[in-house]
C-alpha positions in Angstrom: -99.4 -6.8 45.3 -97.5 -4.4 43.0 -94.2 -4.4 44.7 -93.4 -0.9 43.6 -94.4 -1.1 39.9 -96.5 1.6 38.3 -99.7 0.3 36.9 -99.5 2.8 34.1 -96.7 1.0 32.4 -95.3 2.5 29.2 -97.9 3.2 26.7 -95.8 3.0 23.5 -92.6 1.6 22.1 -90.4 3.2 19.6 -89.4 1.1 16.6 -86.0 0.7 15.2 -85.7 2.3 11.8 -87.0 0.0 9.1 -84.5 -1.4 6.7 -85.1 -2.8 3.2 -86.2 -6.4 3.0 -84.6 -8.5 0.4 -83.2 -12.0 -0.2 -79.7 -12.6 1.1 -77.3 -15.4 0.4 -74.5 -16.5 2.6 -72.4 -19.6 3.5 -71.7 -21.2 6.8 -68.3 -20.1 8.0 -68.4 -21.4 11.6 -70.4 -23.7 13.8 -70.2 -24.1 17.6 -72.1 -25.2 20.6 -72.8 -22.3 23.0 -74.3 -24.7 25.4 -75.2 -28.5 25.1 -78.6 -27.6 23.6 -77.8 -24.3 21.8 -75.9 -24.3 18.4 -74.5 -21.1 16.9 -74.2 -21.0 13.1 -72.2 -18.1 11.7 -72.7 -17.3 8.0 -70.9 -14.8 5.8 -69.7 -14.0 2.4 -70.0 -11.3 -0.3 -73.8 -12.0 -0.5 -74.2 -10.0 2.8 -72.7 -6.8 1.4 -75.1 -4.0 2.2 -77.0 -5.9 4.9 -78.2 -3.5 7.7 -79.2 -4.8 11.1 -82.1 -3.1 12.8 -81.0 -4.3 16.2 -83.3 -5.4 19.1 -85.4 -8.5 18.2 -84.7 -8.2 14.5 -85.5 -11.5 12.7 -84.8 -13.0 9.3 -86.9 -15.6 7.5 -84.6 -18.6 6.9 -85.2 -20.8 3.9 -83.6 -24.0 5.1 -82.7 -26.5 2.3 -81.0 -29.8 3.0 -77.3 -29.2 3.8 -75.2 -29.3 0.7 -78.0 -28.0 -1.6 -76.6 -25.7 -4.3 -79.0 -23.0 -5.6 -78.7 -21.3 -9.0 -77.2 -17.9 -9.4 -80.5 -16.4 -10.5 -82.3 -17.6 -7.3 -85.0 -15.2 -6.2 -87.6 -14.8 -3.5 -90.3 -15.9 -5.9 -88.4 -19.1 -6.7 -87.9 -19.8 -3.0 -91.6 -19.4 -2.4 -92.8 -21.7 -5.2 -90.1 -24.2 -4.7 -86.8 -24.8 -6.5 -87.4 -27.6 -8.9 -89.3 -30.1 -6.6 -87.4 -29.0 -3.5 -89.3 -26.9 -1.0 -87.4 -25.3 1.9 -88.5 -25.3 5.5 -89.1 -21.7 6.5 -88.3 -20.5 10.0 -87.9 -17.0 11.5 -84.7 -16.5 13.6 -83.3 -13.6 15.5 -80.1 -12.0 14.4 -77.9 -12.8 17.4 -74.9 -10.8 16.1 -74.1 -8.9 13.0 -70.5 -7.9 12.3 -70.6 -5.5 9.3 -66.8 -5.3 9.1 -66.4 -9.0 8.7 -69.7 -9.5 6.9 -71.0 -12.1 9.3 -74.3 -13.0 11.0 -74.8 -15.3 13.9 -77.9 -17.4 14.4 -78.5 -19.4 17.6 -80.5 -22.6 17.2 -82.2 -24.3 20.1 -81.7 -28.1 19.6 -85.4 -29.0 20.1 -86.2 -32.7 20.1 -89.6 -34.5 19.9 -89.9 -38.3 20.5 -86.1 -38.5 20.2 -85.9 -36.7 16.9 -84.6 -33.2 16.4 -87.0 -30.6 15.1 -86.6 -29.4 11.5 -84.4 -26.3 12.1 -82.5 -28.1 14.8 -81.7 -30.9 12.5 -80.5 -28.5 9.8 -78.2 -26.8 12.4 -76.9 -30.2 13.6 -75.9 -31.2 10.0 -74.6 -27.8 8.9 -71.1 -27.8 7.6 -68.6 -25.1 6.5 -69.5 -23.9 3.0 -73.2 -24.9 3.2 -75.4 -22.2 1.6 -78.1 -20.4 3.6 -80.7 -18.0 2.1 -82.9 -15.7 4.0 -85.3 -12.8 3.6 -85.5 -9.7 5.8 -84.7 -8.2 8.1 -88.0 -7.6 9.9 -88.7 -4.3 11.7 -87.7 -4.6 15.3 -88.9 -3.2 18.6 -86.5 -1.2 20.7 -87.0 -0.9 24.5 -88.5 2.4 25.5 -85.8 4.8 26.8 -88.4 6.7 28.9 -89.1 3.7 31.1 -87.7 3.6 34.6 -86.7 0.0 34.1 -87.1 -2.9 31.7 -88.5 -6.3 32.1 -87.4 -9.0 29.6 -89.0 -12.4 29.8 -88.5 -15.6 27.7 -87.3 -19.1 27.2 -84.3 -20.3 25.2 -85.9 -19.3 21.9 -86.1 -15.7 23.1 -82.6 -15.7 24.6 -80.9 -14.3 21.5 -83.3 -11.3 21.4 -83.0 -10.8 25.1 -79.2 -10.9 24.9 -79.2 -8.3 22.1 -81.5 -5.9 23.9 -79.5 -6.1 27.1 -76.4 -5.4 25.1 -78.0 -2.3 23.6 -79.2 -0.8 26.8 -77.0 2.1 28.1 -75.0 1.8 31.4 -77.5 3.8 33.4 -80.5 1.6 32.4 -82.0 -0.9 34.8 -83.2 -4.3 33.6 -84.5 -7.5 35.0 -84.4 -10.5 32.7 -86.2 -13.8 33.5 -84.9 -16.6 31.3 -86.2 -20.1 31.4 -83.8 -22.9 30.3 -83.8 -26.7 30.7 -81.1 -26.8 33.4 -78.1 -24.9 34.7 -75.9 -26.2 31.9 -78.0 -24.1 29.5 -77.2 -20.8 31.2 -75.1 -18.4 29.2 -72.7 -15.7 30.3 -74.3 -12.4 29.2 -71.9 -9.5 29.0 -73.8 -6.2 29.3 -73.1 -2.6 30.3 -76.5 -1.9 31.9 -77.6 -2.6 35.5 -79.0 -6.0 34.8 -80.3 -8.6 37.2 -80.5 -12.0 35.3 -82.9 -14.5 36.8 -82.4 -18.0 35.4 -85.4 -20.4 35.7 -84.7 -24.1 35.4 -87.3 -26.5 34.1 -85.4 -29.4 35.6 -86.2 -28.0 39.0 -89.8 -27.5 38.2 -89.5 -23.8 37.6 -91.6 -21.6 35.2 -91.5 -18.0 34.2 -94.9 -17.2 35.7 -93.9 -18.7 39.0 -90.6 -16.8 39.1 -92.4 -13.6 38.3 -94.9 -14.2 41.0 -92.1 -14.5 43.6 -90.0 -11.5 42.3 -89.6 -8.2 44.0 -89.4 -5.5 41.4 -88.1 -1.9 41.5 -90.5 1.1 41.6 -91.4 3.2 38.6 -92.8 2.6 35.1 -91.7 -0.6 33.5 -91.3 -1.5 29.8 -92.1 -5.2 29.2 -90.9 -7.4 26.4 -91.7 -11.2 26.5 -91.5 -14.1 24.0 -91.6 -17.8 24.1 -94.0 -20.8 24.1 -97.7 -19.8 23.7 -99.0 -21.3 26.9 -96.1 -20.0 29.0 -96.7 -16.5 27.5 -100.4 -16.6 28.4 -99.4 -17.4 32.0 -96.9 -14.6 32.0 -99.4 -12.1 30.8 -102.0 -13.3 33.4 -99.4 -12.8 36.1 -98.4 -9.3 35.0 -101.9 -8.0 34.1 -104.3 -9.9 36.3 -102.1 -10.2 39.4 -99.7 -7.3 39.3 -102.1 -4.9 37.6 -100.1 -3.8 34.6 -102.0 -2.2 31.7 -102.8 -5.0 29.4 -102.0 -2.8 26.4 -98.4 -2.7 27.5 -98.0 -6.5 28.0 -98.1 -8.2 24.7 -96.0 -11.3 24.7 -94.8 -12.8 21.4 -95.6 -16.4 20.6 -92.4 -18.0 19.2 -93.6 -21.6 19.3 -96.4 -23.9 20.6 -95.9 -27.0 22.8 
């Protein structure tokens, strides 16, 4: 049953303007825990002069070297790709959670993933990061903006997508209508999202057996054309797409979830 949604969806999305991609160098200026399992690393410094944020789900490719590694002044993208001396970085794509051009700062939110009791690579880097540690990254990537012609917006994702969802909600104007379905481990992982738009935030807790697809199946949505953005774990995104396309009847061309990670 469609529960008021138009099956036509929104056939296209506008992109934020593209900005030049290059290598950026910065140093950690702050670290904090947003929630027990979400670490925020703030980087800054003169190496960010001229950085332009494309907004939305803009991402940067982080080159994560062991904390404390000092890179040469003539460090380049090519050197990063082939390895500096015998040291190769771990490369991970992360959303720009916040960019303060006046202060020359960028925030990255790291989910503290663990497997068999050990933190994942990027999570381990964030756990060990200290003030003054250097970070290098390449980008920014082009980013999708939500379509202003939609009657309402549907944002779906887990913790890894939460930074992008937060930014997009913050960018929506006051008269925009949005429903966000966000899956987290438990209530302690919920964040307070300060937005101007008319947003309904639906938190889904894995600790209670919840899933994004199940929450969507039980939801009552407003009428009109909907613009969908979704990202998260591959299997969960397949279930989300099946729910929206096969059950609710949305045009499959308008429901294209992003795979951020695989279980």
